[in-house]
C-alpha positions as CSV (number, residue, x, y, z in Angstrom):
1,S,-0.2,-0.3,-0.2
2,T,1.4,3.7,-0.2
3,T,1.2,6.5,2.0
4,A,0.7,10.2,1.5
5,P,4.2,11.3,1.7
6,Q,5.1,8.6,-0.9
7,S,2.3,10.2,-3.2
8,L,3.4,13.6,-2.4
9,G,7.1,12.3,-2.7
10,L,6.4,11.3,-6.4
11,L,4.5,14.0,-7.3
12,N,6.8,17.0,-6.0
13,S,10.2,15.2,-7.4
14,E,12.4,16.3,-9.6
15,F,13.1,13.2,-11.0
16,T,9.5,12.5,-11.7
17,R,8.8,15.9,-12.8
18,N,11.7,16.0,-15.2
19,A,10.3,12.6,-16.6
20,A,6.8,13.7,-17.2
21,E,8.2,16.8,-18.7
22,Q,10.6,14.8,-21.1
23,L,8.3,12.1,-21.6
24,A,6.2,15.6,-23.2
25,K,8.6,16.4,-25.3
26,H,8.3,13.1,-27.3
27,V,5.1,13.1,-27.4
28,A,5.1,16.2,-29.1
29,G,7.5,14.9,-31.7
30,E,5.2,13.0,-32.7
31,T,2.3,14.5,-33.2
32,K,0.9,18.1,-32.7
33,N,-2.9,16.6,-32.7
34,P,-3.7,17.2,-29.0
35,K,-6.3,14.2,-29.0
36,M,-3.6,12.0,-30.1
37,Q,-1.4,13.1,-27.7
38,L,-3.1,12.5,-25.0
39,K,-3.4,8.6,-26.3
40,L,-0.1,8.5,-26.9
41,C,0.8,9.2,-23.2
42,Y,-2.1,6.4,-22.2
43,Q,0.4,3.8,-24.9
44,L,3.5,4.7,-23.9
45,L,2.9,4.4,-19.7
46,L,0.3,2.2,-19.0
47,G,0.2,0.0,-22.5
48,R,-3.7,0.7,-23.4
49,V,-5.4,3.8,-24.6
50,P,-7.6,5.4,-22.6
51,D,-11.5,4.6,-22.3
52,T,-14.2,7.5,-23.0
53,N,-13.9,9.4,-19.5
54,E,-10.1,9.1,-19.2
55,L,-10.1,10.6,-22.7
56,T,-12.6,13.3,-21.0
57,A,-10.7,13.9,-17.6
58,A,-7.7,13.9,-19.9
59,T,-8.6,16.4,-22.1
60,E,-9.9,19.0,-19.9
61,L,-6.8,18.5,-17.6
62,I,-5.2,20.1,-20.5
63,S,-7.3,22.6,-21.7
64,E,-6.5,24.8,-18.4
65,Y,-3.1,24.8,-19.4
66,P,-2.8,28.4,-21.8
67,D,0.4,26.4,-22.7
68,Q,-0.9,22.5,-24.1
69,H,2.8,21.2,-23.6
70,R,2.4,22.1,-19.5
71,G,-1.0,20.2,-20.2
72,V,0.8,17.4,-21.3
73,A,3.7,17.1,-18.8
74,H,1.0,17.4,-16.1
75,L,-0.9,14.4,-17.3
76,C,1.8,12.9,-17.7
77,L,2.7,13.1,-14.0
78,A,-0.7,12.3,-13.0
79,L,0.1,9.3,-15.0
80,F,3.0,8.6,-13.5
81,N,1.2,8.4,-10.0
82,L,-1.5,6.1,-11.1
83,N,-1.7,2.8,-9.0
84,E,-2.1,1.2,-12.5
85,F,1.5,2.9,-13.3
86,L,3.0,2.6,-10.2
87,Y,2.3,-1.6,-9.1
88,L,2.4,-4.7,-11.4
89,D,-1.0,-6.5,-11.3
C-alpha cells in the first residue's frame, strides 16, 4: 500500500517532474494533435488507450493550461502516479 507522503514525494520529485517533461517533449515530437498526444501518453505509460471517461478528463486537464505542452507534462505526471503505473497486478 502507499501512504500520503509517498504520493506527495512522487508528485513533487524533481526526477518525476523531469521525466514527465521529457515524455511530453517526446509526445509533442510524435504528433501535434492534442487528442493523439493524450492517447500516446496512455499507450506509452500504461500500455493501453484511455477509455472515454479518461480521455474526457485528460482533455479537460490539458485545457486548463494556456500552454498545451505544460498540460501534457502535467498529465504525464498524473499518469506516473496511478496505481496502474506503479504496481504490477
